[in-house]
C-alpha positions, 0 to 999 in steps of 0.5 A: 120707519121706511122700507129703506130702514127695513132693508138695511137693518135685515142686510146687516143681521144677514151679513152678521149671521153669515160671517158669524156662521163662517168661522171654523173649519169643518172636520169630517170624520164620517158619512151616513147615507140612508132613507126614511120610509112609513112603517105601514105603507113602505112609502118614502117620507120626504122633509123628515128631520134628521139630527145627531142627538147631542150636536147640531148637525142635522139634514132633511130627507129629499123628495125620495125619502133619502139623506146623506150626511157629512159629519164630524162625528164617529160611527156609532151615533144616535139619530133623531128623526122626527117628521109632522104626524108621525112619532119621533124616533131615535135610531142608533146608526152603526153603518151604511146605509140606513133604513128608518121606519116612522110610525104615523101617529096623529096624537102628536098634534095634541100634545102641546106642551105648556108651562102655565102651572110653572112646569113643563105639561101636555096640555091635555092633561092639565086640569084648567082650561087652557088654550095654547097657540104655538108661534108658528100658527101666530106668524102664518095667521098674521095674528101679530098682536093680541087683538087678531089672536083673540079670533082663536080664543072665543072666550077672550074679548079685546077692545081698543079705542086707542092704546091707553083705553084697551081693555083685555077680558077673559069671559067678559070679566078683566078691564073695564069696558070702553074707557080705561081708568088706570086707578084700577088693577087689570083683571086679566094678567098679561105676562111675558116671559115670566114678567107682569105687565101692568098696563093694558097698552102692552096688548097692542104691541106686536108680537116679537118672536114669540114661542107660544101664547097660553091663555088660562081662564078663571081667577089665577093667584096660587100659581102667580105673582100678580093676583088676577080675577078673569084669567092669565095671558102667558107669552114665552119667547124664543130663548137664546141657543148655543145652536147657531141660526137665524130667521128673516121674514118680510111681508107685503100687503095691500094698504101699503102693508110691510112688516119685517122681522129678523132674529139671530141666536148663537154661542158667544162662549161656551157658557154664554149664548144670545139672541137678537130680535127685530120687529117693524110693521107699517101700514097706510091708514084705513080712515080718509080725513076730508080736510087734511086729505090724509089717510089716518089710523095707519100702523108704524110700530118698531120692536127690539128684544135682546137676550143673553143666556148664561149657563155656569153649570148644569144646575144654574141657567140666567137669562137677561132680556132687555126689550123696546117697542115703540109706536108712532101711528098717525091716528086711532081716529074713530068715525062719526057713526050715528045720532041717539035721541036724548031726553034733553030739551029739543034745542039740546039735541045733536042734529039742533046744535050742529044746525045752529053751528052751520055744520054738517057731518062728513058721512052719515055712513061710517063705513065710507071711512071719512072723517073731518076732526079738528083736533089732531089725532096722536097716540105715541107710545113706548114701551120697554124694560128689563129682567133678569130670570135665575133658574137654579136646581135645588133639592127635587125642583127648581128655584126661580127668581125673576127681578124685572123693571118696566116703563111705559110712556104715553103721549096722545091727542084726541078729538073727543067730540068726534066732529070738525067743530071745536067743541073740545079742542084739546084733549091730551092725558100724557103718562109716564109709568114705571114698574118693579117687580121681584118674584121668588118661586120653588117648584118641584116634588116634596114627595113621590105623590106630592108636588108643589109650587111655593112663592113670594111677589112684590110689585110697586109702580108710579104712574104720574101725568107728565107734565099735565093732563089737559082738557080744553073747550074750543069755539063751539063748546058753548052750544054743546054745554048750553043747558038753559035758554039764557042768552048768557051762554052766547057771550063771545069767548065764554068758553073759547079756551077754558079748559082744565090742567090735571097733575096726579100721581099714583104709588101702588105696592103689592105683596104676596105669599102664594102656594099650591100642592098637587096631591096624588091621592091614588093614581086616578085621583088628585087633590090641588089645594092653594091659598094666597095672601095678598097686601096692596097699598095705593096712594094718590095726590090729584089736583086739577085747575081751570084756566083760559076762557073769558076773564070776567067777574060777573058771578053769573058768567063764573057760574056758567064756566063752573058747569062746565069745568070746576077745580078739584083736588084730593089725596087718598091713602088706602090698603087692603089685605086678603086671603084667597085661594083654590081647591081642584079635584082631578080624576083620571078615568082613563088615558083618554078621559080626564075630568076636574072640579074647581072652587076658587075666590079671588080679590082685586084691590081697591081702586082709586078714581084718576080721571076726575070726580063728578060734581054736585052743586059745583063741588067735586063728590070727594066720597067717590075717590075710591071704589070698594075691592071686588071679591070673586067666587068661582066654580068650574067643572071640565072634561078633557077627553080623547074620543080617538087616537086622532082627536080631542074634545073638551069642555068646560062649564063655569060660574063666576059671581062677583060683588062689588064689581069695578066698572067705568061710568061714562058721563055727561059731565066734561070735567070727568075725563075718561068717565069715573069708577063705581061698584056694581054690587054684584055681576054674574057671568056663566057659560060652556066652552068647548074646544075640539081638534080631529085629523081625519088623515095625516093631511086633513086637520080640523079645529074648533072652539065655541064659547056660549056665555051669559054675563050680566049685572045681578045687582046694579041699582045706581048705574049711570043711564044709557046714552039715549036717556041723558037728560032725565034721571041721573041714575038707573037700576039696570039689575038683570041687564047684560054686561057690555062687550059680551056676545051670547055665542062665539065661535072659531072653526078652522081646517088645514090641509097639509103634504109634503112638497119641494120648492126651490130645492127645499124639502117642507109642507105645503099648506092651505088653511081656512079660519072663521071667526063668528060672534052674535050681537052684544052691548057696545054701552056699559049701561044696556042701551037700545042703540048702542048694540053691535050686531053679530058678524063673521069673518072668513081668513084663509092661507096658503103656503110652503113651509120648511124648517130650514131655507125659504118658506113663503105664504099668501094669506088673507084676512076678511076675505069677504069684505065684511063691515063691522064695528068692533066698538061705539062710543059716546061723544063727550058730553052726552050730546047724543051722538056717538062714534065707532071703532071699525073692524078692518076691511079685506087685507091680503099679502104675501110673507116670505121667511128664510131660515138659516 
């Protein structure tokens, strides 16, 4: 993708929309003039939206509050009048001219409508800890993927050393930290328009035409198809509309950043509407490769999304969606970050190894952003699918059926020794994934005081290597693997080109029945019980064979080769059934104070090791092929309050305990690709979350979120040792140690100033906003380490612009405004020689975005 392609796509969409919008002849049956005024001050309100109810005809008031209609409607008709900071009003227009008074109301800012409980509700009234972020804020702040959005939700953690090795967690729970193993289910559900996305790599894709992002915290299983132990991301996109419209967006920034987005929608017939959306992002790399003299870790993303909305009657709505997203970055490289002294012999320390090999790292300061890796970095992926959702009015509710198919193709290449030495010459794990899902759900009222959600869910996926996953040693591997002083290690060509090829195939099936009631015991007290029955089956075939290296019949040399790589094969076929559920008691003291208490249980099915098994005496440890299911016990208490009409303050206290916690073990064994799975006996996460908003006037808004989290292993007696203890005992009791990736304190705070303004003849709003995100230090090692800890940091983002509902909007933005150097993740090199790499946070970025709505 390049700038010319972006330009041609935007030009095509514009011309299509222009010609599409010119059809038909305008008929004028009446004119209407008027003014919109503030009820209290009698001052004009510029930029107010005035729409004729039941039509697509609307105008905006000018800088003096005046508006004028020429319309095909005949008087009288009802006007819908709205403006930010004021109550929406319906006004019956019977003649000319009219005066319309709006009443100021800051409460509008808080009435965020969410659908996470399978019905439309005001977020402040929902007895669930939930955060909702609108598509406008996503766009204005440049949060075009989940990694950027996490800065607004302190309870969310996302780490990504490449798309496959992406971990998305809520309150420290969800996906294994650091290295992903495809053999376990995510603990955080990721849904887009009601479709569950099974692969965590989906979270690295750009958002396309987002309407709203909702994040639910805590176990979810009685309202959703796929069972999750930590929470859900529920993303909804903008729907096809019978009202013609289009938006075009183009952004430029430093480091060669270019981002283009476009969306058009409108009717194809009286019962069929369509929407087509596009997103493209590119940016130059942020690391410099001193040998190739190229910048790497660029962005090169392209995505399309198409929708058809068919409405055969007022009781049936059918939505067809297809999407395709592609990433072709030159990168996801990590930079050499440091060396840890291990317990191995002096000749096995990293500095001694590279001295013998006459090698020097390009820089000991990772923020020089220099690399010299000898294996190309490739992180190509494609993700897409189709879905059909039918909403049918049935009785006092709605029956919803969602049928979906999705695919994920992954084509990587990594340098897992993080150096310019050929220790690991190849590290490639190409995969193909297909998933199929069917959810049928009814939501509605059973009685005047009882509402319910009932559903059934089926999910199947096939994940396989395509064709082989390869790990191959290079000319320097003998020195990194040397575990004795035997001169046989120096045998020429012993490990050069010696590697393993793996073929694996995992098939899973999951079926569930779920339901939840909402019982109004009194007009203030509600009881919400829910239950879920789950069935899961997983099958795997795994075969790994060695190849290459020195061809020899010498038993001593063969034994040395087997210390590095050995043949493995195993098959597994296992299933689980489980009952889980929740009960919530909600009490509404008054309109300004809601409280709730929840007890719930959760379940994550059996895990399968898809990265290979560690060896003992040259033989794979087959007993580690599967790991036990997780079981969760969760309690939570919360308050949602409105201290005043222009403020909200919410608090949640929780404790989550997980038994047989599924975690990924980083090991010195090279034959275990990306680590292997194990169970920690017991993990506990507890904390306090605070969320608040306040509007001092209709111009000034403040918002903030704080998460205080204590996440630790209550019992993990057979854990892997941290990097610095490599060479000592093989395992360690880390009970009481901190879970990786979780800061004890995370906070985000922001302030925004808005005021009515006029730009290039368009009426809209001027805004200026500052957002900050800060977190305390956290561990970047599955087993607590003295060295692999990341210091706390604070980021400052800012934006300045003008926005209009129609016409031109412009935004100037900067992320990491103060240019803070910070780590996102630290990763030990393959084989635990003592060195480690880093995923760096982005430096200061800035740019401008232009948006046109027609």
